[in-house]
N, C-alpha and C positions, 0 to 999 in steps of 0.2 A: 419457485414455480407458482406458488399461490399468490404471492404478491404481484407478480408479473400478470397473471390472469386477472386478479381483482382490479389492478389499475391500468389494465390494457397496455402494458409495456412489454419489454423483453426481459428474460432473466439476466441478460448481460448488463442491463441498467442497474439492477440491484447488486450484482457482483462488483461492478465498477464503484458504486457508492460505498460498499463495504471495504473495498481495497483502499479507496481514498481516506476513509475514516481510520483504518488500521495504520496506514502510513502517517497520518497526521498524529496519531497517538504515539507511534514509535519516535517520531521526530521530536515530539514534546517531552518525552520521558526517557530518552536514551542519551547517555553521556558518551560522546565519541572523542572527547578531548585527549584521551590516551592512546587513540588508535594511530599507528604509524602510517604514513603516506608513502606509497611506492612511487619513485620518480623514474625508474628504469626497470624494464622487464629482465628477470635473470636469464642468463645465457647458459 
């Protein structure tokens, strides 16, 4: 809220930036090579 007021933006701008950063970090540091891929939904 303070950043949004100080820079005359919305809080959503700062939340979006944080979310993008966290996703970038997760993609850079998470090994998904052993995760099974589902090809068909179970019935």
